[in-house]
C-alpha positions as semicolon CSV with decimal commas, in nm:
position;residue;x (nm);y (nm);z (nm)
1;X;-4,436;3,348;1,198
2;X;-4,452;3,206;0,845
3;X;-4,804;3,159;0,707
4;X;-4,947;2,836;0,566
5;X;-4,852;2,938;0,213
6;X;-4,486;2,985;0,313
7;X;-4,486;2,646;0,488
8;X;-4,641;2,479;0,185
9;X;-4,384;2,635;-0,049
10;X;-4,102;2,531;0,181
11;X;-4,224;2,171;0,189
12;X;-4,249;2,169;-0,191
13;X;-3,889;2,290;-0,207
14;X;-3,781;2,015;0,033
15;X;-3,955;1,748;-0,176
16;X;-3,802;1,885;-0,496
17;X;-3,461;1,888;-0,335
18;X;-3,512;1,533;-0,207
19;X;-3,579;1,417;-0,563
20;X;-3,273;1,604;-0,687
21;X;-3,052;1,451;-0,418
22;X;-3,176;1,100;-0,499
23;X;-2,997;1,119;-0,834
24;X;-2,651;0,958;-0,862
25;X;-2,375;1,210;-0,793
26;X;-2,005;1,191;-0,732
27;X;-1,913;1,338;-0,394
28;X;-1,811;1,678;-0,532
29;X;-2,135;1,715;-0,729
30;X;-2,342;1,597;-0,431
31;X;-2,187;1,854;-0,199
32;X;-2,227;2,135;-0,449
33;X;-2,593;2,039;-0,495
34;X;-2,644;2,030;-0,117
35;X;-2,485;2,372;-0,073
36;X;-2,695;2,529;-0,350
37;X;-3,017;2,357;-0,238
38;X;-2,957;2,447;0,126
39;X;-2,926;2,813;0,038
40;X;-3,248;2,793;-0,168
41;X;-3,456;2,610;0,094
42;X;-3,338;2,817;0,391
43;X;-3,309;3,138;0,187
44;X;-2,954;3,177;0,307
45;X;-2,684;3,384;0,141
46;X;-2,407;3,125;0,180
47;X;-2,355;2,770;0,296
48;X;-2,073;2,529;0,372
49;X;-2,055;2,154;0,423
50;X;-1,786;2,009;0,649
51;X;-1,739;1,634;0,631
52;X;-1,622;1,427;0,927
53;X;-1,292;1,242;0,898
54;X;-1,306;0,978;1,175
55;X;-0,944;0,867;1,124
56;X;-0,804;1,212;1,194
57;X;-1,099;1,330;1,406
58;X;-1,131;1,639;1,191
59;X;-1,395;1,829;0,999
60;X;-1,295;1,937;0,652
61;X;-1,457;2,148;0,385
62;X;-1,475;1,926;0,078
63;X;-1,678;2,185;-0,113
64;X;-1,810;2,524;-0,012
65;X;-1,977;2,813;-0,188
66;X;-1,706;3,057;-0,087
67;X;-1,357;2,909;-0,041
68;X;-1,120;2,617;-0,078
69;X;-1,086;2,321;0,160
70;X;-1,008;2,382;0,525
71;X;-0,956;2,137;0,811
72;X;-0,998;2,175;1,186
73;X;-1,043;1,953;1,495
74;X;-1,386;1,792;1,509
75;X;-1,449;1,913;1,864
76;X;-1,364;2,282;1,810
77;X;-1,582;2,582;1,737
78;X;-1,951;2,594;1,661
79;X;-1,928;2,321;1,394
80;X;-1,734;2,094;1,631
81;X;-1,987;2,139;1,910
82;X;-2,270;2,076;1,665
83;X;-2,109;1,750;1,553
84;X;-2,002;1,634;1,899
85;X;-2,338;1,699;2,062
86;X;-2,540;1,599;1,756
87;X;-2,767;1,902;1,783
88;X;-2,846;2,211;1,581
89;X;-2,692;2,540;1,692
90;X;-2,847;2,873;1,600
91;X;-2,643;3,193;1,636
92;X;-2,819;3,527;1,589
93;X;-2,502;3,741;1,606
94;X;-2,186;3,559;1,498
95;X;-1,945;3,829;1,617
96;X;-2,099;3,828;1,964
97;X;-2,041;3,451;2,000
98;X;-1,689;3,361;2,130
99;X;-1,705;3,023;1,952
100;X;-1,721;3,189;1,610
101;X;-1,398;3,197;1,411
102;X;-1,364;3,528;1,222
103;X;-1,064;3,413;1,019
104;X;-1,266;3,320;0,708
105;X;-1,442;3,657;0,710
106;X;-1,110;3,836;0,747
107;X;-0,964;3,646;0,452
108;X;-1,263;3,695;0,222
109;X;-1,405;4,029;0,331
110;X;-1,741;3,864;0,397
111;X;-1,942;3,958;0,708
112;X;-2,117;3,668;0,881
113;X;-2,418;3,779;1,084
114;X;-2,662;3,496;1,156
115;X;-2,563;3,130;1,141
116;X;-2,740;2,795;1,156
117;X;-2,518;2,491;1,216
118;X;-2,687;2,158;1,134
119;X;-2,549;1,812;1,217
120;X;-2,552;1,561;0,932
121;X;-2,628;1,218;1,076
122;X;-2,606;0,896;0,874
123;X;-2,849;0,607;0,841
124;X;-2,686;0,417;1,129
125;X;-2,674;0,734;1,340
126;X;-2,306;0,784;1,264
127;X;-2,175;1,140;1,219
128;X;-2,137;1,241;0,855
129;X;-2,051;1,607;0,897
130;X;-2,197;1,953;0,957
131;X;-2,378;2,197;0,731
132;X;-2,364;2,567;0,812
133;X;-2,592;2,833;0,660
134;X;-2,523;3,204;0,681
135;X;-2,720;3,530;0,661
136;X;-3,082;3,446;0,573
137;X;-3,286;3,694;0,372
138;X;-3,486;3,810;0,671
139;X;-3,178;3,864;0,886
140;X;-3,218;3,576;1,131
141;X;-3,308;3,208;1,153
142;X;-3,607;3,090;1,356
143;X;-3,773;2,768;1,473
144;X;-3,940;2,707;1,136
145;X;-3,598;2,727;0,969
146;X;-3,467;2,470;1,214
147;X;-3,750;2,232;1,124
148;X;-3,678;2,273;0,753
149;X;-3,305;2,235;0,813
150;X;-3,361;1,913;1,007
151;X;-3,560;1,762;0,718
152;X;-3,311;1,885;0,463
153;X;-3,018;1,745;0,664
154;X;-3,172;1,396;0,656
155;X;-3,182;1,394;0,276
156;X;-2,839;1,554;0,252
157;X;-2,679;1,298;0,484
158;X;-2,811;1,006;0,280
159;X;-2,698;1,170;-0,044
160;X;-2,347;1,221;0,094
161;X;-2,323;0,865;0,219
162;X;-2,445;0,726;-0,111
163;X;-2,198;0,938;-0,309
164;X;-1,909;0,840;-0,079
165;X;-2,001;0,472;-0,105
166;X;-2,004;0,494;-0,484
167;X;-1,672;0,678;-0,478
168;X;-1,522;0,419;-0,244
169;X;-1,638;0,134;-0,467
170;X;-1,497;0,304;-0,777
171;X;-1,170;0,375;-0,598
172;X;-1,149;0,014;-0,479
173;X;-1,225;-0,117;-0,828
174;X;-0,959;0,108;-0,980
175;X;-0,707;0,007;-0,716
176;X;-0,779;-0,361;-0,775
177;X;-0,740;-0,310;-1,149
178;X;-0,414;-0,119;-1,104
179;X;-0,279;-0,382;-0,863
180;X;-0,377;-0,659;-1,099
181;X;-0,199;-0,482;-1,382
182;X;0,106;-0,420;-1,162
183;X;0,114;-0,787;-1,065
184;X;0,088;-0,889;-1,430
185;X;0,378;-0,659;-1,520
186;X;0,590;-0,774;-1,226
187;X;0,524;-1,143;-1,287
188;X;0,605;-1,088;-1,653
189;X;0,951;-0,966;-1,551
190;X;1,030;-1,293;-1,374
191;X;1,197;-1,564;-1,582
192;X;0,958;-1,840;-1,681
193;X;1,127;-2,179;-1,679
194;X;1,486;-2,153;-1,554
195;X;1,744;-2,160;-1,832
196;X;1,932;-2,475;-1,921
197;X;2,278;-2,437;-1,773
198;X;2,522;-2,717;-1,839
199;X;2,537;-2,978;-1,565
200;X;2,332;-2,765;-1,325
201;X;1,968;-2,805;-1,228
202;X;1,778;-2,486;-1,145
203;X;1,440;-2,437;-0,976
204;X;1,261;-2,115;-0,881
205;X;0,936;-2,009;-0,714
206;X;0,776;-1,680;-0,609
207;X;0,446;-1,622;-0,430
208;X;0,368;-1,265;-0,318
209;X;0,165;-1,196;-0,005
210;X;-0,020;-0,912;-0,179
211;X;-0,114;-0,844;-0,540
212;X;0,241;-0,726;-0,588
213;X;0,543;-0,854;-0,399
214;X;0,857;-0,715;-0,243
215;X;1,062;-1,018;-0,352
216;X;1,217;-1,084;-0,689
217;X;1,458;-1,331;-0,845
218;X;1,646;-1,349;-1,171
219;X;1,874;-1,589;-1,356
220;X;2,078;-1,428;-1,634
221;X;2,306;-1,627;-1,861
222;X;2,606;-1,418;-1,967
223;X;2,805;-1,537;-2,270
224;X;3,133;-1,366;-2,348
225;X;3,263;-1,632;-2,586
226;X;3,229;-1,998;-2,692
227;X;3,389;-2,123;-2,370
228;X;3,308;-1,829;-2,144
229;X;2,957;-1,852;-2,004
230;X;2,841;-1,771;-1,653
231;X;2,513;-1,743;-1,465
232;X;2,422;-1,430;-1,267
233;X;2,182;-1,512;-0,985
234;X;1,961;-1,269;-0,794
235;X;1,726;-1,307;-0,502
236;X;1,616;-0,973;-0,353
237;X;1,373;-0,886;-0,076
238;X;1,265;-0,527;-0,007
239;X;1,134;-0,417;0,330
240;X;0,757;-0,463;0,339
241;X;0,550;-0,579;0,046
242;X;0,306;-0,422;-0,196
243;X;0,357;-0,154;-0,461
244;X;0,646;0,036;-0,297
245;X;0,849;-0,277;-0,229
246;X;0,770;-0,412;-0,577
247;X;0,907;-0,096;-0,737
248;X;1,229;-0,124;-0,532
249;X;1,307;-0,484;-0,629
250;X;1,205;-0,426;-0,991
251;X;1,458;-0,143;-0,998
252;X;1,722;-0,380;-0,858
253;X;1,652;-0,640;-1,128
254;X;1,670;-0,384;-1,409
255;X;2,000;-0,237;-1,287
256;X;2,146;-0,583;-1,232
257;X;2,065;-0,697;-1,587
258;X;2,217;-0,387;-1,743
259;X;2,534;-0,405;-1,534
260;X;2,579;-0,782;-1,579
261;X;2,542;-0,762;-1,955
262;X;2,783;-0,469;-1,966
263;X;3,048;-0,694;-1,813
264;X;3,067;-0,522;-1,472
265;X;3,236;-0,749;-1,215
266;X;3,042;-0,879;-0,915
267;X;3,161;-0,625;-0,660
268;X;3,128;-0,336;-0,902
269;X;2,773;-0,446;-0,978
270;X;2,679;-0,475;-0,607
271;X;2,841;-0,143;-0,523
272;X;2,652;0,030;-0,804
273;X;2,320;-0,119;-0,691
274;X;2,377;-0,027;-0,326
275;X;2,476;0,332;-0,391
276;X;2,189;0,394;-0,632
277;X;1,937;0,253;-0,383
278;X;2,091;0,461;-0,103
279;X;2,023;0,769;-0,315
280;X;1,670;0,663;-0,414
281;X;1,513;0,494;-0,109
282;X;1,372;0,662;0,204
283;X;1,599;0,629;0,506
284;X;1,376;0,361;0,664
285;X;1,381;0,135;0,356
286;X;1,638;-0,114;0,232
287;X;1,674;-0,425;0,019
288;X;1,837;-0,752;0,119
289;X;1,983;-0,944;-0,174
290;X;2,189;-1,241;-0,277
291;X;2,382;-1,163;-0,595
292;X;2,602;-1,439;-0,727
293;X;2,799;-1,544;-1,030
294;X;2,826;-1,914;-1,110
295;X;3,130;-2,024;-1,311
296;X;3,041;-2,364;-1,463
297;X;3,401;-2,445;-1,563
298;X;3,548;-2,399;-1,216
299;X;3,219;-2,491;-1,042
300;X;3,252;-2,191;-0,812
301;X;2,968;-1,968;-0,700
302;X;3,104;-1,624;-0,607
303;X;2,855;-1,404;-0,421
304;X;2,764;-1,114;-0,200
305;X;2,482;-1,179;0,045
306;X;2,384;-0,822;0,128
307;X;2,176;-0,875;0,440
308;X;2,029;-1,190;0,280
309;X;2,058;-1,494;0,508
310;X;2,063;-1,777;0,587
311;X;2,211;-1,943;0,277
312;X;2,207;-2,322;0,264
313;X;2,484;-2,526;0,097
314;X;2,438;-2,903;0,107
315;X;2,754;-3,109;0,046
316;X;2,658;-3,436;-0,120
317;X;2,993;-3,608;-0,049
318;X;2,978;-3,558;0,329
319;X;2,599;-3,517;0,370
320;X;2,670;-3,200;0,567
321;X;2,473;-2,878;0,543
322;X;2,637;-2,538;0,578
323;X;2,407;-2,259;0,700
324;X;2,582;-1,938;0,599
325;X;2,538;-1,580;0,719
326;X;2,520;-1,261;0,515
327;X;2,845;-1,126;0,379
328;X;2,765;-0,756;0,425
329;X;2,488;-0,508;0,511
330;X;2,158;-0,476;0,319
331;X;2,153;-0,253;0,015
332;X;2,033;0,106;0,034
333;X;2,116;0,190;0,395
334;X;2,399;0,424;0,296
335;X;2,657;0,463;0,021
336;X;2,970;0,247;0,040
337;X;3,310;0,344;-0,101
338;X;3,389;-0,027;-0,139
339;X;3,269;-0,376;-0,044
340;X;3,451;-0,673;0,106
341;X;3,576;-0,935;-0,136
342;X;3,302;-1,173;-0,257
343;X;3,263;-1,504;-0,077
344;X;3,267;-1,832;-0,266
345;X;3,109;-2,177;-0,259
346;X;3,278;-2,465;-0,435
347;X;3,011;-2,692;-0,580
348;X;3,105;-3,058;-0,604
349;X;2,893;-3,314;-0,786
350;X;2,552;-3,347;-0,616
351;X;2,586;-3,025;-0,411
352;X;2,279;-2,806;-0,366
353;X;2,247;-2,434;-0,285
354;X;1,916;-2,305;-0,155
355;X;1,826;-1,933;-0,140
356;X;1,504;-1,840;0,039
357;X;1,342;-1,511;0,135
358;X;1,249;-1,475;0,501
359;X;0,883;-1,529;0,415
360;X;0,960;-1,903;0,423
361;X;1,156;-1,916;0,748
362;X;0,918;-1,678;0,929
363;X;0,588;-1,824;0,805
364;X;0,386;-1,875;1,125
365;X;0,102;-2,119;1,187
366;X;-0,207;-2,057;1,401
367;X;-0,002;-2,129;1,717
368;X;0,243;-1,853;1,610
369;X;0,519;-2,110;1,560
370;X;0,753;-2,026;1,273
371;X;0,855;-2,276;1,003
372;X;1,221;-2,204;1,081
373;X;1,563;-2,311;0,956
374;X;1,557;-2,663;1,102
375;X;1,256;-2,775;0,896
376;X;1,410;-2,631;0,578
377;X;1,741;-2,802;0,651
378;X;1,574;-3,137;0,710
379;X;1,387;-3,117;0,379
380;X;1,708;-3,035;0,190
381;X;1,893;-3,327;0,352
382;X;1,613;-3,581;0,308
383;X;1,563;-3,500;-0,060
384;X;1,929;-3,470;-0,154
385;X;1,895;-3,738;-0,423
386;X;1,596;-3,571;-0,587
387;X;1,585;-3,325;-0,873
388;X;1,575;-2,969;-0,732
389;X;1,227;-2,914;-0,874
390;X;1,103;-3,206;-0,664
391;X;1,288;-3,075;-0,359
392;X;1,135;-2,732;-0,400
393;X;0,786;-2,877;-0,448
394;X;0,833;-3,080;-0,129
395;X;0,943;-2,769;0,061
396;X;0,644;-2,566;-0,052
397;X;0,400;-2,850;0,017
398;X;0,539;-2,901;0,370
399;X;0,526;-2,524;0,427
400;X;0,156;-2,510;0,335
401;X;0,079;-2,814;0,551
402;X;0,262;-2,653;0,842
403;X;0,071;-2,326;0,796
404;X;-0,259;-2,517;0,792
405;X;-0,452;-2,222;0,654
406;X;-0,273;-1,947;0,849
407;X;-0,248;-1,634;0,633
408;X;0,070;-1,563;0,439
409;X;0,209;-1,243;0,590
410;X;0,521;-1,205;0,375
411;X;0,635;-1,284;0,023
412;X;0,781;-1,627;-0,046
413;X;1,063;-1,665;-0,299
414;X;1,307;-1,950;-0,360
415;X;1,600;-2,020;-0,590
416;X;1,765;-2,366;-0,590
417;X;2,085;-2,463;-0,771
418;X;2,221;-2,817;-0,789
419;X;2,521;-2,962;-0,963
420;X;2,410;-3,293;-1,105
421;X;2,566;-3,605;-0,954
422;X;2,818;-3,791;-1,167
């Protein structure tokens, strides 16, 4: 039995440790301090802290006094039982206990004799982890050690939670900063006002669902001579949205600009993009894209719609609206030796072409009703006499009114092209 002097010294140690653990630490420093302080207070030779990962239902050693990180199921072994039952477990002879895992001893050459496993319980009684202490100076742990360990565990649990909360806030702040920077870079890649292009009106819009989007558009004027100018048009939509999708479509835009300015023909350009994406993207990822070339002398828009559909072509002369399907498969699924011949649209005076990502068509309101093709078609028809900027503004306004506050689940991107009426 410890005397009053021993108890008094132990309490002083606990109070000193409590003050130490109240200081701000990052999680690694906090765990190292807990391990060192635990050994001092309980006069143990070694200690380990295993944190609880609720998503994987595992315990893992973030920092120990003897070895690198390990992971194991949160309901296995002495530590798992300690966590699951929320109670301290004292083992006087580790090798006589079938729950004890000798693997660490075998790897390190250390001999574990006596063990005290202490649950770390958070402020809201949620499991934080388990602390284990090994081989006390006097050869065994007793009831007084358990009382000290229980007090120590309370301070340690709070210190771990505080350090993890600080780490989470810092990680969130960094992520928000990085996403904001990524959005700024991505938005900076998009053309500002559409270029002036002869007798054609152009309008564009892009609104990502996240900080960064999986959609992108581009309008590139290519001049090969005084009377030889064309417009390369891109609307691309990568699977998903966020950073990964943003990187994919940014890659598409960069490759398209280089190939277009190098004079590569439309099919050669599309084939190059597809085969490069097939080599770069994971098997579950792909990019749908409309890539077109507008010849303002012939008033012909040649294009490949690689998984990108529907395409809307409004004929001003007949007041009819063509809703066109994709011309081939999305980019990046697999390499192609060749592509089918590009399709064409002949643009008469007053004709309009509308390219939309599926974030418009599939935008759902609170009743889970999608905006759909019919609403888009009606807006295009009813505003056929308007400038395309007005038409696009009308479309986006009606889309927001339809959504009525329902969250935007996918990126929204639009490109409109209209040949001015005579």
